[in-house]
N, C-alpha and C positions, 0 to 999 in steps of 0.2 A: 195045827197051829203052832207047833214049835213047844218051846219052853212054857211053862205054866205062868199065868198072870198073877205074880205073888207080891205086886207092889201097889200100894195106895198111894195117890198123889192130890193133895188137897190146896186149891187155890183159894185166897182170902182177900178181906179189904185191908190187910196189914199195911203199913208204910213201907218204903223201900229201905228204910234201916233194919227192919226187921225180917224174918223169913216169912215172906209173902206167899211162898208155896212150900208145903212141908211134907217131907216123906216118910212112909212108912212101909215095914215089912209085913205082909198079911199072911195070917195063919189060916188057912182054908178050914181046917178040920175045927178049929177052936172058935174061929170066928173074931180072932183078937187081932191088935195091931202092935208093932213095935216101933217106935221113931228112930229113923236112921240117918236122918239129916235135913237138910231144908235150903231152899234157893232165896237170898236176899238180893237187894239192888234193883229190884222191879216194884212199883207201888201198885197197889190194889190188882194183883194178879187174880182176877175174879173168875174168869173162865179160862179152860185149858183144854188142849187137844193132844193126845201121846199117839206117836208112832212106835209101838212097844218093839215091833220088829227090828227097826233101825235105832232105836234107842234116842230118838227125836221127842222134844217136847217142846209145845206151842201155847203162850198165853197172850191176853189181853192185859194191857196196862190201862183199867179204866179210870182214866182221868180226862179232863179238858186237853184238847189236844193230844189225843191217847196213841199209843203205840201197839203195834203186834210184835211180840219177842220171840224168838227161837232160842233153844238149847239143845246141847247135845251132851248125851253121857260119856263119862270119861272112865278109863280103865277101873279108877277106885269107886265108880259108883256115883260119883257125885255128878252134877251137871253143870256145863260151863254156858254162858251165853254166847250166841254165835253171830245173831244179828238183830236188827231193831228197826224196824221200818214205820212210819207214819199210818196211822190208820185213817188220814185225811178226813177228821172228824172228831165229835167230842164224845166220850165214855163209850168206848167200843166194850160191849157186853156179852158176845158169843162168838165163836169160831169154830170151824169143823175143817177136817182134812179130806180130800177128794180120795178115792179110792186107789187112784194112781199113785198117791203119794207125792205127785208133783205140785199140787197146786193147794193152797189153803184159802178159805174164805171167810170174811170176818163181816160184823155189821156194828155200825155207830148208833147206838140207841138216841141221844139226843140230836144228832145231824140226819138221821134216818137213811143211811146210805149202807149200800152193799161193796165190799171190794174183795178183788181177787188177786192173789199173790203168787208168783212161782216159788217154789221149793227145791233148790240145789240138792246135789247128792250129799253134800256135807251138812245138810240141815239149813244152809243160810236162806232167808228170804230175799229175794229180788224186790224192786220196787213194785208197787201195785200195778198189774197189766190193765184193770178195767175197774170203773166205778159205775154204779147204778143208783141214781138218786130217787126217792121216793117224795111223792107230794101229795097234799091234802090234809084232812084232819077229820073228827068224827064228833059225837055229841057231847061227850065228856070235857068240858073246858079246862077241867084242872089238869088232866091227863092227857087228851087228845087232842091236844090245840095245834099239832104240828105231827109230821111223820116219826116213828119211833119203832125202827126196826130192832127186834128183839131176839132174834136167832135165825139160823141158818143151817139147815139139814140137807143132806144129799139123800135122793130117793135110792134106795139099795139097787144095785145093777144096772143104774141108768147115768146118763150126765145130766140130769136135772137136779135142780136144788129148789127147795122150799123156803121162802122167808117170811117169818111172822113178823107183822107190823101192828104192834099195839096201838100206835096213835092213828092208824086211817082204818083199823077194824078190816084189814085184809090179809091175807095168805097169798104171796106172789111167787109163782113159778118162774125160775131162770134155767137156760139153757148155759152151760159152760163149756166152749169151745176148748178143748184140752190142746189143741194145737197153739192157738194165740192166747188163751186166758181172757178171751173176750166173753161177756155174758149179755144174754139175749133174753129177754122177757117173753114168755111163753104163754102165761094163764094167769088169772086172779079169782080168788074167791072172797065174796064179802063176808064178813061174821055178821053176826047180829049186833045192832048198833050199840056201841058201849060195852061190849064185850072184852075186846082188848086180846087178841090172840099173841100168846107169850113165846111158849113151847111147844113141840109135838114129838110123837112117837109113832113108829111103824108096827102093824100088827107083823110078824115074823112070816106067815104064809098066806095072808089074803090081802088084797087090795084094799088096804083100810088104813086110814091115818087118823091118830085120836089127835086133836089141836087143842092145847089146854088154853083156857081164856082166864086172864090174871084178873080183870075188873069183875066180871059178874060171876067169878067162881062156879065155871061150867066146864065140861068137856064135850066137844062136838066131833061125834063119829062121823067121817067122811069117807065116801068112796073115791079112791084113786084111779084115773086113768093114767096107768104107767108109760104110755106112748107120748101123751101130749102133758103130763104133770096135772091136768084139770082134776078138781076137786069138787065134791057135791056133798053139802052137809046132808046127812040121813037121821041123826039123832042128838038130842043134846040133852045132858044130864047134870045134875048139881054134884059138886065136889064136897058138900056140906050136909050135917043132919037138918031135918026139917025144922027142927027146935032151935036152931042157932040164928040168932039175930045180930051178932055183933058184926063188927069190920072184920073183912077177911081181902086176902090177896094170895091168887094161888102162885106156884112158883115152877114146879118141875112135874113131869110126866114122864113114865117109864110103863115098859110090857115086859112080862116074863118072857122067857127064851122060848118056852111052849105055846104062848098065845093065851094062855087061859086065864091070866090075871092083869089088870092094868093098874097102876099106881099114881096118886097125885099128891102133891104136899099144899097144906093150907097154912098160911100165915096170918094170924089172927085165931082162929081155932087150934092152929099148932098142933096138927095132925097129919098122918097119912091115911089117905082114902083107899080102901082097897074096893076094887070094882071086878066082877066075874064077866069075862067075855064069851058071848054066846056062839053057836057054829058059824053065824052069819056077821061075827064081829060086835054086835050090839053089845050094851054094857048094862048090868044091873048091880047095885050097890051091895056089897058084902059088910063092910063096916070101918070103923074109924079106929085108929091107933095112936096115941100121944106121941109126938116125934121125939121126946126125950129131952125137949128144951123149948126155947122161943124162936119163931120166925124160922122155919125148916126152909131154906132157901133152894137148896138142891138137895139130891139124895140120889145113889145109884145101886144097882143089884150086882151081888158078886157075879162073876163069871158062872159059877154052878149053881146060881139062884137059891141057895141057901140063905144068904143074909141080905140086908138092907142096910145101907150106911146113909146116915142122914145128917147134912151139915145146919146145925141150928145157928143160925148168924148171930142173934142177939145175946144168946147164953154162951157163945165161944164154945160150943161143945158139939164133937162129933159122936154120934150114937150108933151102936150096931144094935139089929134087930134081926131075929132069926124068924125065917119066913115058916109059917105052920102049913100042915096039911091042906087047909081051907083056903090058904093062899093070904092070910092075915100075917103082918109082921108081928113079933112079940119082942118086948126089951129084953136084952141078955143081961145087962147091967154093965156091960163093957163101954164106957165113954171115955174120950180123949179132948184134953184140952188144947184148942185153936182158936186164935185170934180171928173173930169176925169169918168164920170159914163159910165159902160161896160155892165151892165146885169140888165134885169127889170124882176122880178118875182112876181107873186100874192100869197097870203097867208091870215092866219086868223088873225085877230087882237086880 
């Protein structure tokens, strides 16, 4: 892998006049952060994708008539913007870099479409090479009146991508032609009506995908056909305690590197739920940890699996938790002030 990942990069809903992206040096032993800089000039840089090896950084600008923006690390460690392309829609909310490093895929929440962009050797994004538009709706008239593509994830080791559409209750599989940058629909899985699929995560060794449903606060455990990208739901489990009756929206899901534990964030209950994964990938609930603030929108696990970093959006706070032997995160007391943090990524300082 080369040099250790020792940088934490945080995207936020801060305005362009502020540092919408914050940079930290990460101390892997202590689980502490030291701010080293930031990037302004981009509004609501809510989600990020990092190419640590080449020093490239990509962000959505989650606004009406949104953009996808690229940055390149300079000799002094700062990042300079290198390109900005239209997202061809409103409120782009997620993006991911192809394993080849040659393509970037992004989705627009309000417009319900998926875009592919070529990435040049100097990090610059070319105009979108293709666009796939979703159609339809589902049972929640307040949130599912139209397509709302919420995330795009590459199936590891393939040229297939999974797109969660909260508005239509579907997970759509696309194939990326790496020569032309064209997207071809391959399959789709219907979620439980009203579930609202938002994000997903892959088991590291099993053909299992964990789909996090925002609206009904559940995780769907799905079998994956890696050849076709087809998903088949096998289990559904709640992210909430049995005695919780308040409003809640799920946001992020992650799997430990060894595949033993799965984590998801609850906005409302304001917690991180820990699940244990059985030998077949099925889940059972271990417990719940307060997220360290309000509305834990996103979190990530450190590369060594020792820490969980939670972005508490409405508390303007990034909280570091230590992962215990039983898989449960425990607050360390290390917290950092960030304006409306949304996304946490690791890179190289």
